[in-house]
C-alpha positions in Angstrom: 134.0 -24.6 55.3 135.7 -28.0 55.0 135.6 -30.1 58.1 138.6 -30.5 60.4 139.5 -34.2 61.9 142.2 -33.7 64.4 142.3 -37.0 66.1 142.0 -39.2 62.9 141.2 -42.8 63.5 142.4 -44.6 60.6 140.4 -46.5 58.2 141.8 -49.7 58.2 140.9 -51.4 62.0 143.7 -53.9 63.3 141.8 -54.9 66.1 138.5 -56.7 66.7 135.7 -54.4 67.5 137.3 -51.2 66.3 135.3 -48.5 65.3 136.6 -47.5 61.8 134.2 -44.8 60.7 133.3 -41.2 62.7 129.8 -40.4 63.2 128.7 -36.8 61.8 128.7 -35.3 65.6 132.2 -35.8 65.9 133.0 -33.7 62.6 134.6 -30.0 63.4 135.5 -27.1 61.5 139.2 -26.3 60.3 140.7 -23.6 63.3 140.6 -20.2 61.8 139.9 -16.5 62.8 141.9 -13.7 64.2 142.0 -14.7 67.5 143.1 -18.6 66.6 146.1 -16.7 64.8 147.0 -14.3 67.5 146.9 -16.7 70.1 149.0 -19.0 67.9 151.9 -16.5 67.0 152.0 -15.5 71.1 152.7 -18.9 72.0 155.0 -19.3 69.2 157.1 -16.3 70.1 157.6 -17.2 73.8 158.5 -21.0 72.7 155.3 -22.2 74.8 153.6 -25.6 74.2 149.9 -26.2 74.5 148.3 -29.4 74.7 145.6 -28.5 72.4 148.1 -29.1 69.6 150.3 -31.5 70.9 147.4 -34.0 72.0 145.3 -33.3 68.6 142.2 -31.7 70.4 139.5 -31.3 68.1 138.6 -28.3 69.8 141.7 -26.2 69.1 139.8 -23.8 66.6 136.8 -23.5 68.7 138.6 -22.9 71.9 141.5 -20.3 70.6 138.8 -18.6 68.5 137.2 -17.7 72.1 141.1 -16.8 73.7 141.3 -20.0 75.9 144.2 -22.4 75.7 145.8 -25.1 77.4 149.7 -24.1 78.3 151.6 -27.6 78.8 154.4 -27.0 80.6 157.9 -28.5 81.2 158.6 -29.3 77.2 156.7 -31.2 75.0 158.2 -34.8 75.6 156.4 -36.8 78.6 158.5 -39.9 80.8 155.2 -42.1 80.2 154.0 -43.7 77.3 150.0 -44.2 77.7 148.3 -45.8 75.0 145.7 -43.0 74.0 148.0 -40.1 74.5 149.4 -38.3 71.4 152.0 -36.5 73.1 155.9 -37.1 72.5 157.1 -40.0 74.7 160.9 -40.0 75.8 163.3 -39.1 78.3 164.1 -35.0 78.8 167.3 -36.0 81.0 166.7 -33.0 83.3 165.9 -30.3 80.6 163.6 -27.6 82.2 163.0 -24.0 80.7 163.2 -21.7 83.6 161.9 -19.0 81.7 158.7 -20.9 81.1 156.3 -19.4 84.2 157.7 -16.0 83.2 157.0 -16.4 79.3 153.4 -18.1 80.3 152.5 -15.2 82.4 153.8 -12.6 79.4 151.1 -14.4 77.1 148.6 -14.6 79.1 148.8 -10.8 79.7 148.9 -10.3 76.1 146.3 -11.9 75.2 144.1 -10.5 77.8 142.8 -14.5 78.9 140.4 -14.2 82.1 141.2 -18.2 83.0 144.1 -20.2 81.9 144.2 -24.1 82.1 148.0 -25.1 82.7 149.1 -29.0 82.3 152.2 -30.9 82.1 154.3 -33.6 80.8 155.1 -36.2 83.0 158.5 -35.8 84.4 159.6 -38.7 86.5 163.3 -37.6 85.6 162.8 -34.7 88.2 163.0 -35.1 91.9 159.7 -33.5 92.4 158.2 -34.7 89.1 158.2 -30.8 88.1 155.7 -29.5 91.0 157.7 -26.6 92.0 157.9 -25.4 88.0 153.8 -25.6 87.8 153.8 -24.0 91.5 156.3 -20.9 90.2 153.9 -20.7 86.9 150.4 -20.5 88.6 152.1 -17.6 91.3 153.5 -15.9 88.0 150.4 -15.8 86.6 148.6 -14.4 89.5 151.2 -11.9 90.1 151.2 -10.3 86.7 147.3 -10.6 86.6 145.2 -10.5 89.8 141.9 -11.8 89.4 142.9 -14.2 86.4 141.5 -17.6 86.7 144.0 -20.7 87.1 143.4 -24.4 86.6 146.5 -26.6 87.2 146.0 -30.0 85.4 148.9 -32.1 86.7 150.3 -35.4 86.6 150.4 -37.7 89.9 153.9 -36.9 91.2 153.8 -40.6 92.3 151.6 -39.6 94.9 154.1 -37.7 96.9 151.7 -35.7 99.2 154.8 -32.9 99.3 154.5 -32.1 95.8 150.6 -32.2 95.3 150.5 -29.9 98.7 153.4 -27.3 96.5 151.0 -27.2 93.6 147.5 -26.8 95.5 149.6 -24.3 98.3 150.1 -21.9 95.3 146.4 -21.5 95.2 145.2 -22.5 91.5 141.6 -21.6 91.4 141.6 -25.4 90.3 143.6 -28.2 90.9 143.0 -31.1 88.4 144.2 -34.6 87.8 142.5 -37.1 85.3 141.5 -40.4 86.5 141.2 -40.8 82.4 139.5 -44.6 82.0 137.8 -46.6 84.2 139.7 -49.4 86.7 139.9 -52.6 84.0 141.4 -50.7 81.6 143.9 -48.6 83.3 146.7 -51.4 83.5 145.8 -52.1 79.5 146.1 -48.4 78.2 147.7 -46.3 80.8 151.8 -46.5 81.5 152.8 -48.9 83.7 153.4 -46.4 86.7 150.0 -45.2 86.2 147.2 -46.3 88.9 143.5 -46.0 89.4 144.2 -45.8 92.8 146.8 -43.6 92.7 145.0 -41.0 90.7 142.3 -41.0 93.4 144.4 -40.7 96.2 146.0 -37.6 94.4 142.8 -36.0 93.9 142.0 -36.8 97.5 144.8 -35.7 99.0 144.3 -31.9 97.2 140.6 -31.5 98.2 141.6 -32.6 101.7 144.7 -30.5 102.2 142.7 -27.6 100.8 138.9 -28.0 100.8 138.1 -24.7 99.5 139.8 -25.3 96.3 138.3 -26.8 93.2 139.2 -30.5 92.5 138.5 -31.4 89.1 139.1 -34.7 86.9 138.1 -36.1 83.4 136.8 -39.7 81.9 137.7 -40.9 78.2 134.8 -43.4 77.2 134.5 -45.4 74.1 137.8 -46.9 74.8 136.3 -50.7 75.8 134.2 -49.5 78.9 130.9 -50.4 80.4 128.3 -47.9 81.2 128.5 -49.4 84.4 132.1 -49.2 84.8 131.5 -45.2 84.3 129.3 -45.2 87.2 131.8 -46.8 89.1 134.2 -44.4 88.2 132.4 -41.0 89.0 131.0 -42.6 92.2 134.8 -43.0 93.2 135.7 -39.6 92.2 132.8 -38.2 93.9 133.9 -40.3 96.9 137.3 -38.6 96.7 136.2 -35.4 96.6 135.9 -34.2 93.4 133.6 -31.6 92.3 133.9 -31.0 88.7 134.1 -34.0 86.1 134.3 -33.9 82.5 133.5 -37.1 80.1 134.3 -36.9 76.3 134.7 -39.3 73.3 138.0 -41.3 72.9 139.6 -40.4 69.5 142.2 -42.5 68.3 145.5 -40.3 67.5 147.2 -43.1 65.1 147.4 -46.7 64.6 149.9 -47.4 67.1 147.5 -45.9 69.9 144.7 -47.9 71.4 141.5 -48.3 69.2 138.2 -46.9 69.5 135.6 -49.5 70.4 132.6 -47.8 70.4 131.1 -44.4 69.6 129.3 -42.8 72.3 126.2 -41.0 71.5 125.0 -37.5 72.4 122.3 -39.0 74.1 124.1 -41.6 76.2 126.7 -38.7 77.0 123.5 -36.8 78.4 122.5 -39.8 80.5 126.0 -40.0 81.8 125.6 -36.4 83.0 122.4 -36.7 84.4 124.5 -39.6 86.4 127.1 -37.5 87.5 125.0 -34.6 88.4 123.0 -37.2 91.0 126.1 -38.0 92.4 126.7 -34.6 93.6 129.1 -32.8 91.2 129.1 -29.3 91.4 129.6 -29.0 87.4 129.7 -32.1 84.4 130.6 -31.5 81.3 129.8 -34.5 79.5 129.7 -34.5 75.2 131.2 -36.3 72.5 133.9 -33.2 72.0 134.6 -32.7 75.9 137.8 -32.6 76.8 139.0 -32.3 80.1 139.9 -28.6 79.2 137.5 -28.0 77.3 134.9 -24.9 78.2 137.0 -24.7 81.4 136.0 -21.3 82.4 132.3 -21.9 82.2 132.5 -25.1 84.2 134.5 -22.9 87.0 131.5 -20.5 87.0 128.6 -22.6 87.0 130.3 -25.0 89.5 131.3 -21.8 91.9 127.9 -20.0 91.5 126.3 -22.9 92.3 128.4 -23.5 95.3 127.8 -20.4 96.6 124.3 -19.9 96.4 123.8 -23.8 98.1 126.0 -22.4 100.6 124.8 -18.6 101.2 127.8 -17.1 100.2 128.4 -14.3 97.6 128.0 -14.5 94.2 131.1 -14.9 91.8 130.9 -11.6 89.1 132.8 -10.1 86.4 134.0 -13.4 84.6 131.8 -12.6 81.4 
């Protein structure tokens, strides 16, 4: 079986200090298997997009093989253009597929999923940034399949609390928004409409509005930050009320994107995990191939069980 390289860093660096050759721990197997094929066929038949494919995630084979996928709502064209992201950037001109919430619910039912991650492209062309569409999808999923665990990974909605609350009020089990990178790098690699403090405000607003909801965020490393800056970002996330955090290696989608500055070793990722755990996060996933929605169900279950036990509340069962 050949190794499958999705987020390929091209040989032939064009920036000083760029890393060109991937270490062995970043090699993954080519996607295959019955579950992978069935999931891909179902999503295609309902005109659904996944961030797994659009963002060239290296774990698509593993996650799809286990029956987990991240559905990308509101089309496949993002109104923002971050220098690390492979998703197409452009102007959707208000186009929204009204069938998408129902199609997403049908796909999840057909596939028998227990945990689904919904993400979205940024839609600055819509008055609410697409918040109502995301909320309607969450509700459609819960109505069609009671007991389904739903994670909503959203944009920043330009910080509008009414739109953040709209998604949270649909009651996804996890509300997520990614900080992406450390403070210093934010203006260099994220779209100019993004902001480090704005992202923290989004996370804080979600947690304050519904303290019983899990709030989650993610950081990429290897894009030019220092270890000290990562610890600062983790501290800021915990201060904003984030319960679950993931850390993973940045992989360059193409020569047009920001270069990789270092390959972070598995041992260093373990140190990040320990530091984050000491800050009080309910769950930390940290590793070279970890992504914001990687093993999302396991992250949620571990966080739920850990917090329920600590509070003396009932345990969560039936998710195996």
